[in-house]
TORBA-657423 format. One line per 5 residues: their letters; for each residue x, y, z of N, C-alpha, C. Coordinates in steps of 0.1 Angstrom, whole numbers, plus 2048, in hexadecimal, padded with zeros to 3 digits. Example, Ala and Ser with C-alpha at 12.3 -4.5 7.8 and 13.67 -1.06 7.14 Angstrom:
% TORBA-657423
AS	884 7C7 84E 87B 7D3 84E 884 7DF 84E; 880 7EA 847 889 7F5 847 881 800 84F
% end
This chain:
% TORBA-657423
XXXXX	1BB DF5 854 1C9 DF6 852 1CD E04 854; 1D8 E07 85B 1DD E14 85E 1E5 E19 852; 1E7 E27 853 1EF E2D 848 1FD E28 848; 203 E25 854 210 E20 855 211 E12 84E; 207 E0A 850 206 DFC 84A 205 DFE 83B
XXXXX	1FD E07 836 1FC E0A 828 209 E0D 821; 210 E16 828 21D E1A 823 227 E0F 823; 226 E06 82D 22F DFA 82E 22D DF1 822; 220 DEE 820 21D DE4 815 21F DEB 808; 21D DF8 807 220 DFF 7FA 22F DFE 7F7
XXXXX	237 E00 801 246 E00 7FE 24B DF2 7FB; 244 DE8 801 248 DDA 7FE 244 DD6 7F0; 238 DDB 7EB 235 DD9 7DD 23E DE0 7D4; 242 DEC 7D7 24C DF3 7CE 259 DEC 7CE; 25E DE7 7D9 26B DE0 7DA 26A DD3 7D1
XXXXX	25E DCC 7D2 25D DC0 7CB 25C DC3 7BC; 255 DCE 7B8 254 DD2 7AA 262 DD5 7A4; 26A DDC 7AC 278 DE0 7A7 280 DD3 7A6; 27F DCA 7AF 287 DBD 7AE 283 DB5 7A2; 276 DB4 79F 271 DAD 793 277 DB3 787
XXXXX	277 DC1 786 27C DC8 77B 28B DC5 779; 292 DC5 784 2A1 DC2 783 2A4 DB4 77E; 29B DAB 781 29D D9D 77D 29A D9B 76E; 294 DA5 768 292 DA4 759 284 DA2 756; 27B DAB 758 26D DAA 755 26B DAF 747
XXXXX	268 DA5 73D 266 DA9 72F 25B DB3 72D; 250 DB2 735 245 DBB 734 248 DC9 736; 251 DCC 73F 255 DD9 742 25B DE0 736; 263 DD9 72E 269 DDE 722 25F DE0 717; 256 DD6 716 24B DD8 70C 243 DE4 70F
XXXXX	23F DE6 71C 237 DF1 71F 23E DFF 71C; 24B DFF 71E 252 E0C 71B 255 E0E 70D; 257 E04 705 25B E06 6F7 250 E07 6ED; 245 E01 6F0 239 E00 6E6 230 E0C 6E9; 22C E13 6DE 222 E1E 6DF 214 E17 6DF
XXXXX	20F E14 6EB 202 E0D 6ED 1F6 E16 6E9; 1F7 E23 6EB 1EC E2C 6E8 1EA E2D 6D9; 1F4 E2A 6D1 1F2 E2A 6C3 1E8 E20 6BE; 1E6 E15 6C6 1DC E0B 6C3 1CE E0E 6C7; 1CC E18 6CF 1BF E1B 6D5 1B4 E1E 6CB
XXXXX	1B7 E26 6C1 1AC E29 6B7 1A7 E1C 6B0; 1B0 E13 6AE 1AB E06 6A9 1A4 DFD 6B3; 1A9 DFD 6BF 1A3 DF5 6C9 195 DFA 6CE; 193 E08 6CD 187 E0E 6D0 17B E09 6C7; 17F E04 6BC 174 DFE 6B3 16D DF2 6B9
XXXXX	174 DEB 6C2 16F DDF 6C8 162 DE2 6D0; 162 DEE 6D7 157 DF2 6DF 14F DFD 6D9; 150 DFF 6CB 14A E0A 6C5 13B E07 6C2; 133 E08 6CC 125 E06 6CB 11D E0F 6D5; 111 E13 6D1 109 E1C 6DA 104 E15 6E6
XXXXX	107 E1A 6F2 102 E14 6FE 0F4 E19 701; 0EB E10 703 0DD E14 705 0DB E1B 712; 0E3 E17 71C 0E2 E1E 729 0F0 E1D 730; 0F1 E24 73B 0FE E24 742 0FF E18 74C; 0F4 E10 74C 0F4 E05 756 0FE DFA 752
XXXXX	102 DF2 75C 10B DE7 759 11A DEC 759; 123 DE2 759 131 DE5 759 136 DEA 74C; 13E DF4 74C 143 DFA 740 14D DF0 73A; 14F DF0 72D 159 DE6 727 167 DEA 72B; 16F DDF 72B 17D DE1 72F 184 DEA 725
XXXXX	18E DF1 72A 196 DFA 721 19D DF1 716; 19C DF6 709 1A1 DEE 6FE 1B0 DEB 6FF; 1B8 DF5 703 1C6 DF3 704 1CA DE9 70F; 1C2 DEA 71A 1C4 DE0 725 1C2 DD2 720; 1B7 DD0 718 1B4 DC2 713 1BE DBE 709
XXXXX	1C2 DC7 700 1CD DC5 6F6 1DA DC0 6FD; 1DE DC7 707 1EA DC3 70E 1E8 DB5 715; 1DC DB2 71A 1DA DA5 720 1DC D9A 715; 1D7 D9D 709 1D9 D93 6FE 1E7 D92 6FA; 1EF D9C 6FB 1FD D9C 6F9 204 D92 703
XXXXX	200 D93 70F 205 D8A 71A 201 D7C 716; 1F5 D7A 712 1F0 D6C 70F 1F9 D66 704; 1FC D6E 6FA 204 D69 6EF 212 D67 6F3; 218 D70 6FB 226 D6F 6FF 228 D63 707; 21F D5F 70F 221 D54 718 218 D48 715
XXXXX	211 D49 709 208 D3E 705 1FE D39 70F; 1F7 D43 714 1ED D40 71F 1DF D3F 719; 1D7 D36 71E 1C9 D35 71B 1C2 D41 722; 1B5 D43 71E 1AE D4E 725 1AC D4B 734; 1AA D3F 737 1A9 D3C 746 1B6 D3F 74D
XXXXX	1C1 D3B 747 1CE D3D 74E 1D1 D4C 74E; 1CD D53 743 1D0 D61 742 1C9 D69 74E; 1BC D65 750 1B5 D6B 75B 1BC D68 769; 1C0 D5C 76B 1C6 D58 778 1D4 D5F 779; 1DC D5F 76F 1E9 D65 770 1E9 D74 772
XXXXX	1DF D7B 76C 1DE D89 76E 1DA D8C 77D; 1D1 D84 782 1CD D86 790 1D9 D83 799; 1E1 D79 795 1EC D74 79E 1F9 D7C 79D; 1FC D81 791 20A D86 78E 209 D96 78E; 211 D9B 797 212 DAA 797 218 DB0 78A
XXXXX	222 DA9 784 228 DAF 778 21D DB0 76D; 214 DA6 76C 20A DA6 762 200 DB2 764; 1FC DB4 771 1F3 DBF 775 1F9 DCC 771; 206 DCE 774 20D DDB 771 20D DDD 762; 20F DD3 75A 211 DD4 74C 204 DD9 745
XXXXX	1F8 DD3 749 1EC DD6 743 1E6 DE3 749; 1EB DE8 754 1E6 DF4 75B 1DA DF1 764; 1DA DE5 76B 1D0 DE2 774 1D3 DE6 782; 1CB DEE 788 1CE DF2 796 1CC DE6 7A0; 1D2 DE8 7AB 1D1 DDD 7B5 1C2 DDA 7BA
XXXXX	1BA DE5 7B9 1AC DE3 7BE 1A3 DDD 7B4; 1A7 DDB 7A7 19E DD5 79D 1A1 DC7 79A; 197 DBF 797 199 DB1 793 19C DB1 784; 1A3 DA7 780 1A6 DA5 772 19A DA2 76A; 19A DA5 75D 18F DA1 754 18E D91 755
XXXXX	182 D8C 754 181 D7D 754 183 D77 747; 183 D6A 746 187 D63 73A 17D D66 72F; 170 D68 732 166 D6B 728 169 D79 721; 16E D82 729 171 D8F 724 17C D8E 71A; 186 D86 71D 191 D84 713 18C D7D 707
XXXXX	184 D73 708 17F D6C 6FD 176 D75 6F4; 16E D7D 6FA 165 D86 6F2 16D D91 6EB; 178 D96 6F2 180 DA0 6EC 187 D9A 6DF; 18C D8E 6E1 193 D88 6D6 18A D85 6CA; 17D D81 6CE 173 D7F 6C4 170 D8C 6BC
XXXXX	170 D97 6C3 16D DA4 6BD 178 DA7 6B3; 185 DA4 6B7 190 DA7 6AE 18F D9E 6A1; 18A D92 6A3 188 D89 698 17D D8E 68F; 171 D92 695 166 D97 68D 169 DA3 685; 171 DAC 68B 175 DB9 685 181 DB8 67C
XXXXX	188 DAC 67C 194 DA9 675 19F DB4 678; 1A1 DB6 685 1AA DC0 68A 1B8 DBB 68C; 1BA DAE 68D 1C7 DAA 691 1D2 DAE 687; 1D0 DAC 67B 1DA DB0 671 1DC DC0 671; 1D1 DC7 673 1D1 DD5 674 1DA DDA 680
XXXXX	1D9 DD3 68B 1E1 DD6 697 1F0 DD3 694; 1F2 DC8 68D 1FF DC4 689 206 DCF 680; 1FE DD3 676 203 DDE 66D 206 DEB 674; 1FD DEE 67E 200 DFA 686 20D DFA 68D; 210 DEE 693 21D DED 69A 229 DEE 68F
XXXXX	227 DE8 684 231 DEA 679 233 DF8 675; 229 E00 676 22B E0F 674 233 E15 67F; 231 E10 68B 23A E15 696 249 E11 693; 24B E05 68E 258 E01 68B 25E E0A 680; 257 E0D 676 25C E16 66C 25F E24 671
XXXXX	257 E29 67A 259 E36 680 266 E36 689; 269 E2A 68E 275 E29 696 281 E27 68E; 280 E27 681 28B E25 678 28E E17 674; 286 E0E 678 288 E00 675 280 DFC 669; 283 E02 65E 27C DFE 651 281 DF1 64C
XXXXX	27A DEA 644 27E DDE 63E 289 DDF 634; 294 DD8 637 2A0 DDA 62F 2A7 DCD 62C; 2B0 DCD 622 2B9 DC2 61F 2B2 DB5 61B; 2A6 DB7 615 29F DAB 610 295 DA5 619; 28E D9B 614 283 D95 61C 285 D85 61C
XXXXX	282 D80 628 284 D71 62A 276 D6C 62C; 272 D62 623 265 D5C 623 266 D4E 628; 25C D4B 631 25C D3D 636 24E D3B 63D; 24C D2E 641 23F D2B 648 242 D21 653; 23A D21 65D 23C D18 668 22E D12 66C
XXXXX	22E D06 671 222 D00 675 21E D05 683; 211 D07 685 20B D0B 692 201 D00 695; 204 CF8 69F 1FB CED 6A3 1EE CF1 6A9; 1E4 CEA 6A6 1D6 CEC 6AC 1D2 CDF 6B2; 1C8 CE0 6BB 1C3 CD3 6C1 1BE CCA 6B7
XXXXX	1C3 CBD 6B8 1C0 CB3 6AE 1B1 CAF 6AF; 1AA CAE 6A3 19C CAA 6A3 19B C9B 6A1; 193 C94 6A8 191 C86 6A7 185 C83 69E; 187 C83 691 17C C81 688 17D C73 681; 172 C6E 67C 173 C62 674 178 C65 666
XXXXX	17D C5B 65F 181 C5E 651 176 C64 648; 16A C60 64A 15F C66 643 15D C74 646; 15E C77 653 15C C85 657 167 C8E 652; 173 C89 652 17F C90 64C 17D C93 63D; 178 C89 636 176 C8B 628 16B C95 625
XXXXX	161 C96 62D 156 CA0 62C 15C CAE 62F; 164 CAF 639 16A CBC 63D 173 CC1 632; 17B CB8 62C 184 CBD 621 17C CC1 615; 170 CBB 613 168 CBF 608 15F CCA 60B; 161 CD1 616 159 CDC 61B 14A CD8 61C
XXXXX	147 CCC 620 139 CC8 622 136 CC7 631; 129 CC9 634 125 CC9 642 123 CBA 646; 128 CB7 653 126 CAA 658 119 CAA 660; 10F CA3 65A 101 CA4 65F 100 C9E 66D; 109 C94 670 107 C8D 67D 10B C95 689
XXXXX	112 CA1 686 117 CA9 692 10B CB2 697; 10A CB3 6A4 100 CBC 6A9 106 CCA 6A9; 0FE CD4 6AC 102 CE2 6AB 10E CE4 6B5; 10C CDE 6C1 116 CE0 6CC 123 CD9 6C8; 122 CCD 6C2 12E CC6 6BD 135 CCE 6B2
XXXXX	12E CD3 6A9 133 CDB 69E 13B CE7 6A2; 137 CED 6AD 13E CF9 6B3 14C CF5 6B8; 14E CE8 6BB 15A CE4 6C1 163 CDD 6B6; 15F CDD 6AA 167 CD7 69F 16E CE1 697; 17B CDF 695 182 CE8 68C 183 CE2 67E
XXXXX	17B CE9 676 17A CE3 668 183 CEB 65F; 18B CF4 664 194 CFC 65B 1A3 CF6 65C; 1A7 CF1 668 1B4 CEC 669 1B6 CDF 661; 1C2 CDC 65D 1C5 CD1 654 1D1 CC9 659; 1D2 CBD 655 1DE CB4 657 1E7 CB7 64B
XXXXX	1F4 CB6 64E 1FE CB5 643 20A CAE 648; 213 CAA 63F 21F CA3 643 22B CA9 63E; 236 CAA 646 242 CAF 642 24D CA6 647; 254 CA0 63D 25D C95 640 256 C89 646; 259 C85 651 252 C79 658 249 C7E 662
XXXXX	247 C8B 664 23E C90 66F 231 C95 669; 226 C93 670 219 C98 66C 215 CA4 675; 20F CAE 670 20B CBA 677 1FC CBC 675; 1F6 CC2 67F 1E8 CC6 67E 1E6 CD4 682; 1E0 CDC 67A 1DE CEA 67F 1DF CF4 673
XXXXX	1E8 CFE 675 1E8 D09 66C 1F7 D0C 669; 1F9 D16 660 206 D1A 65C 207 D29 65E; 212 D2E 663 215 D3C 664 21F D3F 65A; 21B D46 64F 224 D4A 644 229 D58 647; 236 D5A 647 23B D68 64A 245 D6D 640
XXXXX	246 D7A 640 250 D81 639 258 D89 643; 265 D85 645 26E D8C 64F 278 D94 648; 27A DA0 64C 285 DA8 645 292 DA4 64A; 29C DA3 641 2A9 D9E 644 2B1 DA7 64D; 2AF DB4 64D 2B7 DBE 655 2B4 DBC 664
XXXXX	2A7 DBB 668 2A3 DBC 676 29C DB0 67B; 299 DA6 673 292 D9A 677 285 D9D 67D; 27D DA6 677 270 DA9 67B 266 DA4 671; 25B D9F 675 250 D9A 66C 249 DA6 666; 24A DA7 659 244 DB2 652 236 DAF 64C
XXXXX	234 DA3 648 227 D9E 643 225 D90 647; 218 D8C 648 216 D7E 64C 208 D7A 646; 206 D6D 645 1F9 D68 642 1F7 D5A 648; 1EB D56 64B 1E8 D4A 652 1DF D41 649; 1E3 D34 648 1DC D2B 640 1DB D1E 648
XXXXX	1D3 D14 643 1D4 D07 649 1E1 D00 646; 1E4 CF6 64D 1F2 CF0 64C 1F4 CE9 63E; 1E9 CE6 637 1EB CDE 62A 1EF CE7 61F; 1EE CF4 620 1F1 CFD 615 201 CFD 613; 205 CFC 607 213 CFC 604 219 D09 606
XXXXX	225 D0A 60C 22C D17 60F 22C D20 603; 22F D1B 5F7 230 D24 5EB 223 D2B 5E7; 218 D26 5EC 20B D2C 5E8 209 D39 5EF; 210 D3C 5FA 20E D48 601 219 D53 5FD; 222 D4F 5F5 22E D58 5F2 22A D65 5EC
XXXXX	221 D66 5E2 21E D72 5DC 218 D7C 5E5; 20F D78 5EE 209 D81 5F7 212 D86 602; 21D D80 604 227 D83 60F 231 D8D 60A; 233 D8F 5FD 23E D98 5F8 23B DA6 5FD; 246 DAD 601 245 DBA 607 24C DC4 5FE
XXXXX	244 DCC 5F7 24A DD5 5ED 251 DE1 5F5; 24F DE2 602 255 DED 609 263 DEA 60E; 268 DDE 60C 276 DDA 610 27F DE1 606; 28A DE7 60C 293 DEF 604 29C DE6 5FA; 29C DD9 5FD 2A3 DD0 5F4 299 DC7 5EC
XXXXX	29D DC3 5E0 294 DBA 5D8 297 DAC 5D9; 2A0 DA8 5E3 2A4 D9A 5E5 29A D93 5ED; 296 D86 5E8 28D D7E 5EF 293 D70 5F2; 294 D6D 5FF 29A D60 603 28F D57 607; 290 D4A 604 286 D40 608 28D D32 606
XXXXX	287 D28 60C 28D D1A 60A 288 D14 5FD; 28C D08 5FA 28A D02 5ED 27B CFF 5EB; 273 CFF 5F6 265 CFC 5F4 25E D07 5EC; 263 D12 5EB 25D D1D 5E3 262 D1E 5D5; 26C D15 5D1 272 D16 5C4 269 D0F 5BA
XXXXX	267 D17 5AF 260 D11 5A3 262 D1B 598; 25F D17 58C 261 D20 580 256 D2C 581; 24A D28 586 240 D32 587 244 D3D 591; 24A D38 59D 24E D42 5A7 259 D4B 5A2; 263 D45 59B 26E D4D 596 269 D57 58C
XXXXX	260 D53 583 25A D5D 57A 253 D68 580; 24B D64 58B 243 D6E 592 24C D79 599; 256 D74 5A0 260 D7D 5A6 266 D86 59D; 26B D81 591 272 D89 587 268 D93 581; 25C D90 57F 252 D99 57A 250 DA5 583
XXXXX	251 DA3 590 24F DAD 59A 25B DB5 59E; 266 DB1 597 273 DB8 59A 27B DB3 5A6; 278 DA7 5AB 27F DA1 5B6 28A D98 5B1; 295 D97 5BA 2A0 D8E 5B7 29E D82 5BF; 29D D76 5B9 29B D6A 5C0 2A8 D65 5C7
XXXXX	2A7 D62 5D4 2B2 D5C 5DB 2AC D4F 5E1; 2A3 D49 5DA 29C D3D 5DF 2A6 D31 5DC; 2A6 D28 5E6 2AF D1C 5E4 2AB D14 5D8; 2B5 D0F 5D1 2B2 D06 5C6 2B0 CF8 5CC; 2A8 CF0 5C4 2A6 CE2 5C8 2A8 CD8 5BC
XXXXX	2AD CCD 5C0 2AF CC2 5B6 2A2 CBB 5B2; 2A2 CB5 5A7 296 CAD 5A3 29B C9F 59F; 292 C96 59D 296 C88 59A 29E C88 58D; 2AA C82 58D 2B2 C81 582 2BB C8D 57F; 2B9 C98 587 2C1 CA4 585 2C4 CAA 593
XXXXX	2CD CA4 59A 2D1 CA9 5A8 2D8 CB6 5A7; 2D9 CBD 5B2 2E0 CCA 5B2 2EF CC8 5B0; 2F4 CD1 5A8 303 CD1 5A6 30A CD7 5B2; 317 CD5 5B3 31F CDA 5BE 31E CE9 5BF; 31D CEF 5B4 31C CFE 5B4 30E D02 5BA
XXXXX	304 CFB 5B6 2F6 CFE 5BB 2F5 CFB 5CA; 2FC CF1 5CF 2FC CEE 5DD 303 CF9 5E5; 30E CFE 5DF 316 D08 5E5 30D D15 5E6; 306 D18 5DB 2FD D23 5DB 2F2 D22 5E5; 2EC D16 5E7 2E2 D15 5F2 2E8 D17 600
XXXXX	2F5 D12 601 2FB D14 60E 2FE D23 611; 301 D2B 607 303 D39 608 2F6 D40 60C; 2EB D3C 605 2DE D42 608 2D9 D3F 616; 2DD D33 61B 2D8 D2F 628 2DD D38 633; 2E9 D3E 631 2EE D47 63B 2E6 D53 63E
XXXXX	2DE D56 633 2D4 D62 635 2C7 D5C 638; 2C2 D52 631 2B5 D4D 632 2B2 D48 641; 2BC D42 647 2BA D3C 654 2B5 D46 65F; 2B7 D53 65C 2B3 D5D 666 2A4 D5D 668; 29C D58 65F 28D D57 661 28A D4C 66B
XXXXX	293 D42 66C 291 D37 676 292 D3C 684; 29A D46 686 29C D4C 693 28E D52 698; 286 D57 68F 279 D5C 693 270 D51 698; 26F D46 691 267 D3B 695 26C D35 6A2; 279 D34 6A3 27F D2F 6AF 27C D37 6BB
XXXXX	27C D44 6BA 278 D4D 6C5 269 D4B 6C9; 260 D4A 6BF 252 D47 6C1 250 D3A 6C9; 258 D30 6C5 256 D23 6CB 25B D23 6DA; 266 D2B 6DC 26C D2C 6E9 263 D33 6F3; 25D D3E 6EF 255 D46 6F8 247 D41 6F9
XXXXX	23F D43 6EF 231 D40 6F0 22E D32 6EB; 237 D2C 6E4 233 D1F 6DD 22C D21 6D0; 22B D17 6C8 224 D18 6BB 218 D0F 6BC; 210 D11 6C6 204 D09 6C7 1F8 D13 6CB; 1ED D11 6C5 1E1 D19 6C8 1D6 D11 6CD
XXXXX	1CD D17 6D5 1C1 D11 6DA 1B5 D18 6D5; 1B1 D15 6CA 1A5 D1C 6C4 19F D13 6B9; 194 D17 6B4 18D D0F 6AA 18A D18 69E; 18F D15 692 18C D1C 686 197 D25 681; 198 D27 674 1A2 D30 66E 1A1 D3E 673
XXXXX	195 D44 674 194 D52 678 19A D54 686; 198 D4B 690 19E D4C 69D 1AD D4A 69C; 1B1 D40 694 1BF D3E 692 1C7 D4A 68D; 1C0 D51 684 1C6 D5E 67F 1C9 D68 68A; 1C0 D69 694 1C2 D72 69F 1CD D6D 6A8
XXXXX	1CD D60 6AB 1D8 D5B 6B4 1E6 D5C 6AD; 1E7 D58 6A1 1F4 D58 69A 1F8 D66 697; 1EE D6F 694 1F1 D7D 692 1F8 D83 69E; 1F2 D80 6AA 1F8 D85 6B6 206 D7F 6B9; 208 D73 6B5 215 D6C 6B6 21F D74 6AE
XXXXX	21C D78 6A2 225 D80 69A 227 D8E 69F; 21C D94 6A4 21D DA2 6AA 225 DA2 6B6; 223 D99 6BF 22B D99 6CC 23A D96 6C9; 23C D8D 6BF 24A D8B 6BB 251 D98 6B7; 24A DA0 6AF 24F DAD 6AA 251 DB6 6B6
XXXXX	248 DB7 6BF 24A DBF 6CB 256 DBC 6D3; 258 DAF 6D5 264 DAA 6DD 271 DAD 6D5; 270 DAB 6C8 27C DAD 6C0 280 DBC 6BF; 275 DC4 6BF 278 DD3 6BF 27F DD7 6CC; 27A DD1 6D7 281 DD4 6E4 28F DD0 6E4
XXXXX	292 DC4 6DE 2A0 DBF 6DE 2A9 DC8 6D5; 2A3 DCD 6CA 2AB DD6 6C1 2AE DE3 6C8; 2A4 DE8 6CF 2A6 DF5 6D6 2AF DF4 6E2; 2B0 DE7 6E8 2B9 DE5 6F3 2C7 DE5 6EF; 2CB DE2 6E3 2D9 DE1 6DF 2DF DEF 6DE
% end
């Protein structure tokens, strides 16, 4: 290929890149607004081991792999699809910093990197690092905290009633072979809300009222009641002591706990048998809903972009996937705030 042809194809690629950017490439904004190098000291821990020799391929750059997992979470891609899409899409290659001459990491590399994050318990640490970036940008938690939880579906397990009973009792199912046991999720649980049944996990979040950013989160199986995660989600760094939540969190114990820690409860009241809500209490709930509903916008965004479904087995892996879901939401929300 001649120099003239190289220049021609180079200019065509540049023209295409500019056109993609004008059409609204969300990755371009993420790349510009997020301080990716701030994550590098944490990500370097993934490959922090002594190499016995210089033979073999060097490990992929930690920030490149981290950005690839951000893409996977943003578009809800499996590792197989992530490999294909990075090979196929110019915008993905530009975002992770992959040159035209290099092949994308393969699916096994993504899986192993995510497994390392799980083993080192780095996902929440990465989430907290970005929250420090938010604080430095002046987006501190303000005007109270909104507590809520959302179901995250996992692949349904086809077990017998006896197998399910053993799983719930934390007993080993002897009939399963080692290979079959590796494919069984014994941490996810069924639960029912209204007339609908759900299988999987829950994403419990604390969202600050001022900026609609996730400040704290925790992941449990779907059967855990929302109120059981409340105390661990409270954010003492919020400038307001107001706590909003729906009626599922309301109890005498919860009210006493909040009061003892100096919080003001804005939790919805709920009626009980023989003692329905008064008109005044209903009006109070309606007023609280105008603020509390802001947390629903967070879950709606997650469902719209990446979806609220994960493809993994076990609570530890679910914590990584859901942690990235919360982290990527915060990154996109940060970009939206800076855009205004």
